[in-house]
C-alpha positions as CSV (number, residue, x, y, z in Angstrom):
1,M,-42.1,52.5,47.9
2,K,-38.9,50.4,48.0
3,P,-37.4,49.3,44.7
4,S,-37.4,45.6,43.9
5,P,-34.1,43.7,44.2
6,A,-33.8,43.6,40.4
7,Q,-33.7,47.4,40.3
8,A,-31.4,48.0,43.2
9,P,-27.7,48.5,42.1
10,G,-26.4,47.3,45.5
11,F,-28.1,44.0,45.0
12,H,-26.4,43.4,41.7
13,R,-23.0,44.2,43.3
14,V,-23.6,41.7,46.1
15,E,-24.9,39.1,43.7
16,A,-21.8,39.5,41.5
17,D,-19.5,39.4,44.6
18,V,-21.1,36.1,45.8
19,A,-20.9,34.5,42.4
20,A,-17.1,35.5,42.1
21,K,-16.4,34.0,45.6
22,K,-18.4,30.9,44.8
23,T,-16.3,30.3,41.7
24,R,-13.0,31.0,43.5
25,L,-13.9,28.6,46.4
26,S,-15.1,25.8,44.1
27,A,-11.7,25.9,42.4
28,H,-9.9,25.2,45.7
29,A,-8.8,21.6,46.2
30,P,-11.0,19.6,48.6
31,S,-9.7,19.1,52.1
32,T,-9.5,15.3,51.7
33,T,-7.1,15.8,48.8
34,E,-4.9,18.3,50.7
35,S,-4.9,16.0,53.8
36,A,-4.0,12.9,51.7
37,S,-1.0,14.7,50.1
38,A,0.2,15.8,53.5
39,Q,-0.1,12.3,54.9
40,D,1.8,10.9,51.9
41,A,4.6,13.4,52.4
42,A,4.9,12.5,56.1
43,V,6.0,8.8,55.7
44,A,8.7,7.8,58.1
45,P,11.8,6.0,56.7
46,P,11.7,2.2,57.0
47,N,14.6,2.0,59.5
48,D,13.0,4.5,61.8
49,K,12.5,3.0,65.3
50,E,9.6,3.5,67.6
51,A,10.2,6.2,70.1
52,P,10.1,5.3,73.9
53,G,7.2,7.7,74.4
54,D,5.1,5.7,71.9
55,R,5.2,2.5,74.0
56,K,2.3,1.7,76.3
57,V,3.5,2.0,79.8
58,K,1.4,1.0,82.8
59,V,0.7,3.9,85.3
60,Q,1.8,1.7,88.2
61,E,5.4,1.8,86.9
62,F,5.5,5.5,87.3
63,I,4.0,5.6,90.8
64,I,6.5,3.2,92.4
């Protein structure tokens, strides 16, 4: 007869491991917070000009 999970020592180790990982992951900052801080750090200077590659160019201009 198989022992119940409450009596199995391996079950208690896995249960403790899962609880420890859950605690560690819940302490991690949410991705939205990390993303917002990265976006705030990437602000261009006010005198930065638009690069030529950012302009919308019609495809016909390249074909000619």
